[in-house]
N, C-alpha and C positions, 0 to 999 in steps of 0.2 A: 794349545790353550782350550780347545773345545772339550769342556767337561773337566778340565784341570783346575787346580786351585789357583786363585789370583795371588801374585806375590805379596808378601807382607809389607805394610807401610808403617807398622808400629802402632796402629790404632788399637785401643782397648776394645773389649766387647761392647757392642752398642754404639761404637763410634764409626765414623766413615772416613774414607780417604778421599782426597781430591786429586784428580788427574787433569793437568792443564794441556789443552790441545791448541795448536796453532794451525788454523786453516781459514781460507777465505769464506766469506759469507755472501749470499746472493743479494741482488738488488731488489728482488721481489719476494716477500714472505709467502704469499698465497700460491704463486705459480712455480717457484723454484725450491723453496725450503723443504717441502715434503719429499723431495728427491735427492736430499743431501745426506740422509741418515746412513746409507751404506758406506759412503766415502768417509764420513766421520767415524763410523765404527771400525773401518779399516785402519785409520790413523790411530785410534785408541788401541786396537789389537797390536799394532806395530810397537807402540810405546810400552804396553804391558809386557809384550814378548821380550823387549830389550831389557826391562827391569828384571826379568826372570833369569837372564843369562849370568853365568858365573863370573864373567869378566867383561869389561867394556870392549875388549878385542872381539869377543863373540857376539856382541850386540849387533854387529853388521848383518847377521843372519836375519834380523828382524826389520831391516830397512825396506821401504817400498821401492821397488825397482821397475818402474814402468813410466818413463817420461813420454810426453806427447800423447797422453791418454786421458780420457775423461770417464767418470762413472756418474751415471744419472739413474739412481734408484733409491728408494726409501726402504724401510724395514717394516715388517708386519709379523704378528704372531699368528701362526697357522698350525693347528693340530699339535700344539705344545712345542713347536720349534719356530725359530726365527727364519723367515724367508724374505727375499727381496721383493719390494713393492714397486711395481712399474707404472709408467705413464700409460694411460689407456686412450688418450686423446691424440689422434694422428697429427692434428694441427700443432699442438704443443711439442710433440716429438719432432716434427719437421723443423720447428724453430730451434730446438736444441741441436739437431744434426747440422743445420745450416751454420749455427754458431761454431760448432766443432770444425766445420769445413773452413770457415773464415779464419779461424785461429790456426789452421794448418795442422790440426791434430791427426795422428795416425790411427788411433783406435778409440772407439767409444763402447763402453760396457753398459748394457741395459739389463733390467730385470727380465727374466724369462717370460713373465706375463705381459711384457710389452711387445712380444714378437708379432702378434696379429695386428696391433696398431702400427708397428713399423712397416709391415707389408702394405699398409694403406697410405703411406706417406709418399709425397712427391720424390723425396730423397731416394727411397727404395726403388721407385719406378725409373728414376733417372740414373741410378748408380752405374749401370754398364754403358751408358751413352757417353762416349768420350768427348763428344762435341759440347756437352753441358758443363764441362769442368776445365778450369785453367790449370789445376794441379790435381793429384790423386785425392779422391774423397776418403774420409776415414773408413776403416773397416769396422763394421758393427758386430759385436759379440754379445751373447746372452748368458747370464748366470742366474741360477735359481736361489742361491744362498751364499752366505759369507765364506763357506769353505771354497767355493769356486773363486771368489775374489782373492782370498788369501793365497791360494795355490797359484794364481796368476801374477799377483803383485809382490809377494814376499817370498824370497828364495829359501829362507831357513825353515 
């Protein structure tokens, strides 16, 4: 879908189509909402991809296949392309990673620009100390753009 035409919804020229997404929303607008855009875009990509398939049988290629994972990244326009926007506050990132641990998630995907803030977190410092954990902490991954998320989460 990168650069491809969006599937037709029957709208005439000058009209728009509506895409309904079902996804949870955060409890905090200011602290969490800016870092939901990437996950919402992935949900939209999956839905549009499924609409483009020639049959409902082929729509499975567009399903998101990564349970026990979290994405915490926003979106930003940089140099004419969409990049993932990351958290730059080590404290906020620590809270997110602690939540992921408490939820027993296996993977957390962050924007590449969060890498330096991640290395300043207590989570990063304690990651290899087995005495700090009751179970395995989530593995942290970094992505720079939507292509990275799509290739990770969508098989088709």
